[in-house]
Every structure is written in C-alpha cells, then in structure tokens.
DRENMIDREN-759755 format. One line per field, with one value per residue (C-alpha): residue number from 0; x, y negated, z. Coordinates in pm, 1 decimal, decimal comma, padded with zeros to 6 digits, m for minus. Each point is the difference from the previous one (the first is absolute). Layout:
// DRENMIDREN-759755
pos	NUM_...
u	X_...
v	Y_...
w	Z_...
This chain:
// DRENMIDREN-759755
pos	0_1_2_3_4_5_6_7_8_9_10_11_12_13_14_15_16_17_18_19_20_21_22_23_24_25_26_27_28_29_30_31_32_33_34_35_36_37_38_39_40_41_42_43_44_45_46_47_48_49_50_51_52_53_54_55_56_57_58_59_60_61_62_63_64_65_66_67_68_69_70_71_72_73_74_75_76_77_78_79_80_81_82_83_84_85_86_87_88_89_90_91_92_93_94_95_96_97_98_99_100_101_102_103_104_105_106_107_108_109_110_111_112_113_114_115_116_117_118_119_120_121_122_123_124_125_126_127_128_129_130_131_132_133_134_135_136_137_138_139_140_141_142_143_144_145_146_147_148_149_150_151_152_153_154_155_156_157_158_159_160_161_162_163_164_165_166_167_168_169_170_171_172_173_174_175_176_177_178_179_180_181_182_183_184_185_186_187_188_189_190_191_192_193_194_195_196_197_198_199_200_201_202_203_204_205
u	m02124,1_00201,2_00106,9_00355,5_00041,2_00017,3_00310,6_00151,1_m00038,8_00133,5_00315,2_00053,2_m00032,9_00234,2_00266,1_m00030,0_00049,7_00305,6_00170,6_m00085,9_00342,1_00245,9_00327,0_00102,6_00237,0_m00281,1_m00223,8_00271,7_00035,5_m00037,8_m00330,5_m00066,3_m00123,7_00303,0_00112,8_m00243,2_00067,7_m00246,9_m00116,5_m00067,6_m00203,3_m00207,0_m00064,5_m00108,9_m00246,7_m00133,6_m00046,7_m00183,7_m00226,0_m00106,7_m00069,7_m00342,0_m00031,0_m00087,2_00304,0_00220,6_m00114,6_00035,7_00366,5_00056,2_m00132,1_00211,9_00308,0_m00095,9_m00064,3_00351,8_m00101,9_00349,5_m00002,4_m00340,0_00126,0_00299,6_m00220,0_m00239,0_00283,8_00159,5_m00325,1_m00012,6_00370,8_m00024,6_00296,0_00098,1_m00064,9_m00245,8_m00189,5_m00009,4_m00134,3_m00260,4_m00114,8_m00036,5_m00195,5_m00236,9_m00072,5_m00021,5_m00375,9_m00082,4_m00215,1_00100,2_00217,8_00113,3_m00026,6_m00092,6_m00205,4_00040,6_00198,2_00254,3_00033,3_00036,6_00273,2_00177,2_m00012,5_00147,2_00262,6_00130,9_m00016,4_00238,2_00213,4_00048,4_m00001,3_00241,3_00307,8_m00067,7_m00017,6_m00367,6_m00228,6_m00378,9_m00223,2_m00261,1_m00332,9_00027,2_m00346,1_00105,0_00319,6_m00188,0_m00251,2_00290,8_00180,6_m00321,9_m00044,4_00359,2_00013,3_m00284,2_00081,1_00258,3_m00178,6_00239,9_00272,2_00086,2_m00067,4_m00206,4_00247,8_00294,3_m00113,6_m00090,3_00102,8_00054,0_m00204,6_m00008,8_m00095,8_00001,0_00147,4_m00183,5_m00348,5_m00244,3_00127,8_00095,8_m00004,0_00137,2_00166,2_00360,1_00322,4_m00070,4_00054,7_m00097,0_00044,4_m00176,4_m00292,3_00157,2_00318,1_m00215,4_m00192,5_00323,1_00166,5_m00302,5_00027,3_00368,4_00183,1_00281,2_00132,5_m00296,4_00105,9_00253,5_m00297,3_m00136,6_00081,9_m00046,8_00112,9_m00180,2_00165,8_00289,6_m00245,1_m00204,8_00311,6_00113,9_m00348,2_00013,4
v	m00135,9_00208,7_00313,1_m00048,7_m00287,8_00254,1_00148,2_m00337,4_m00079,7_00328,7_m00041,0_m00359,9_00117,0_00290,6_m00222,5_m00253,0_00276,8_00129,7_m00342,7_m00092,7_00070,2_m00094,1_m00172,0_m00326,5_00185,7_00233,3_m00284,5_m00144,4_00334,1_m00038,0_00153,4_00177,7_m00337,1_m00159,9_m00303,1_00045,0_00127,5_00226,2_m00294,9_m00204,6_00283,0_00021,8_m00375,2_00050,6_00268,6_m00231,7_m00272,7_00235,7_00123,1_m00353,6_m00130,4_m00030,1_m00051,3_m00367,4_m00060,2_00183,4_m00210,3_m00318,9_00098,0_00076,0_m00342,5_m00159,8_00178,3_m00104,9_00357,7_00107,1_00342,1_00074,2_m00333,8_00081,3_00332,2_m00170,3_m00272,9_00259,4_00216,2_m00300,1_m00070,0_00339,9_00045,9_m00203,8_m00093,1_00358,6_00367,7_00021,4_m00288,2_00170,2_00323,5_m00197,8_m00176,3_00338,7_00151,1_m00292,2_00052,8_00379,2_00019,3_m00245,5_00109,8_m00256,5_00054,7_m00271,0_00207,5_00349,1_00275,7_00124,3_00303,2_m00242,1_m00155,1_00348,3_00072,5_m00321,8_00093,1_00342,1_m00079,7_m00299,4_00205,3_00249,7_m00288,2_m00070,5_00352,4_00172,4_m00228,2_00026,2_00378,1_00006,4_00264,3_00014,5_00290,2_m00186,0_00169,9_00199,0_m00107,6_m00361,4_00052,6_00200,3_m00286,5_m00247,9_00220,8_00015,0_m00377,8_m00091,6_00254,0_m00187,7_m00368,7_m00260,4_m00254,5_m00191,2_00258,6_00183,2_00372,7_00142,1_m00140,5_00134,6_00365,6_00001,3_00321,3_00181,1_00269,6_m00049,6_00276,1_00003,1_00296,7_m00063,5_m00092,4_00002,8_m00308,4_00039,3_m00247,4_m00061,6_00214,2_00031,0_00052,5_00149,6_m00167,6_00169,9_m00064,7_m00122,3_m00230,6_m00276,4_00012,7_m00004,7_m00308,6_m00181,2_00081,8_m00104,6_m00339,2_m00042,2_00135,4_00192,1_00134,7_00239,4_00163,1_00197,6_00197,1_00079,8_00273,9_00065,3_m00115,2_m00331,3_m00115,3_m00171,7_m00191,2_m00108,2_m00101,8_m00223,5_m00171,3_m00065,0
w	00528,3_m00245,5_00190,2_m00142,7_00241,3_00276,6_m00176,6_m00042,2_00369,8_00107,9_m00206,5_00121,8_00360,1_m00055,0_m00155,2_00284,3_00248,5_m00177,7_00007,3_00356,7_00133,2_m00273,0_00076,3_m00155,8_m00230,0_m00111,2_m00079,6_m00234,0_m00181,5_m00383,9_m00111,8_m00322,7_m00137,5_m00153,8_00196,6_00292,9_00351,3_00172,2_00200,2_m00307,1_m00161,9_00313,0_m00021,2_m00359,1_00119,6_00272,8_m00262,0_m00241,4_00287,1_00080,0_m00349,7_m00160,3_m00372,1_00062,4_00219,0_m00237,3_m00294,8_00207,3_00058,1_m00370,3_m00086,6_00269,0_m00142,5_m00357,5_m00104,1_00093,9_00151,3_00136,0_00188,7_00129,8_00141,3_00160,4_00155,4_00153,0_00122,0_00179,9_00172,6_00157,9_00091,7_00313,3_00216,0_00090,8_m00100,4_00288,0_m00148,2_m00333,9_00154,3_00195,1_m00321,2_m00165,9_00289,5_m00000,7_m00368,6_00013,1_00046,1_m00283,7_m00293,6_m00249,1_m00312,7_m00240,8_m00324,1_m00104,5_00154,8_00357,7_m00123,4_m00132,8_00354,7_00139,3_m00255,1_00081,6_00368,7_m00040,5_m00263,9_00193,9_00322,1_m00179,5_m00113,4_00371,3_00142,7_m00228,1_00058,7_00374,8_m00013,6_00125,4_m00154,8_00005,1_m00092,1_m00206,2_m00049,4_m00317,4_m00116,7_00030,0_m00203,0_m00262,9_m00035,4_m00043,7_m00252,9_m00206,0_00020,7_m00097,3_m00282,7_m00166,6_00086,6_m00071,5_00227,1_00226,5_m00056,0_m00326,9_00071,0_m00282,2_m00256,6_00191,6_m00033,8_m00366,8_m00170,9_00327,5_00173,3_00380,4_00233,6_00379,0_00177,9_00322,9_m00131,9_m00296,9_m00185,9_m00361,8_m00287,2_m00345,3_m00263,1_m00112,0_00180,7_00352,8_00334,0_00321,5_00365,8_00318,8_m00064,0_00201,0_m00213,0_m00313,0_00127,0_00085,7_m00326,1_m00194,9_00174,3_m00089,1_00301,8_m00158,9_00329,6_00010,6_m00325,6_00199,6_00133,5_m00346,5_m00248,0_m00365,9_m00343,1_00024,3_00332,7_m00190,4_m00211,6_00298,4_00191,1_m00289,1_00010,1_00373,4
C-alpha cells in the first residue's frame, strides 16, 4: 500500500473527530466551497473516499458525462437524513484506499483542502504535519489535475516562511505553507496570511 494512504487516513480521522460535536447550526455553516455547507462538503469527501475509478466512470456515464451532475448525485447519496448520518457515512469510508482519478497525493490534497474548507468557517484549527503540507505544496505547484494550481501561480515566486517549500520565479509571495497550498487551490481567504508583491495577483486568480 502506498504510504501516503496513512496520511490520508490520519487526516480523515482527525476531521471526523473535530466534527463530532457540532450543533445543527454549525453543520449548516457555509463552507469555503461556494454554495455548499460544511455538511455538504463532508458528504462530498465521503463520496470521494468510497469511489473507485470503475464506479466513478459508471456514474459519469449514468449522468451522460455531466460531471457536475455526477458530483451532485454522489453528494446526495452521502448526505443521509441528518448531520449524524453524514458523519457516520464519512467515518465508514475513512479507511478506504480507493480513489476515482489521480495519484494518492491528489486524494491527500483533496482531503486536506476540503478539511480546511470546513474547519476555517467553523473557527477550528489543525496543526498539520509540515512534511505533509510541503509535499502537497510541491504537488500542486506542478499540477493542474482536478484543480488548477500550477496555472494559478504562473509568474510568481512562492516561498514558505515555516518550511522549505519554494517554487517559481517572478513576483514574490511568502507565508505559511498551508496558506500557500490553499491559495494555490483557489481559496482567496488565505491570501490574507500571505505577503509580497505577488499577493494581489494571486488573490485575483483565486
């Protein structure tokens, strides 16, 4: 088994623990994903954790290659009748080692990025392992698979202030590795934690 799955499982378990005692109102909090509540983002993560490539493709065909419809269909499957059911569905899928598309590092990235989409609006913080964040920053800086990241940082030089990550050339952008990862994946709120002449450009691209 790819050792990165241990990181994926750790992050899923950590997120489930953080959400164990949310109120109904907290579950309805808007996430950083436009139009989705924190509960709906968790349902999306549960769906992704349970999808193999074969099942994903079957859904795509069923939805006549409407990828947005496929996401909505899978999300609805995992929501359940209550927030408790959504969380239970996520917990049941947490130990899975399937991913519909992309390498395992992409699955790890989706897990952490969407976890932040949930945690930040709720005021929950997590001290992610720096080595994990550095690995993700390196992956996203060189890939536009699933989410545009490499294209978003063209003409910018990114440098972490809490770790070894650096990439690119051009206008400087510096800050915590987590903020760089989140900004690379389009979360403009994290640009508030960044500094340098390139921050305005990066914010516009988010």
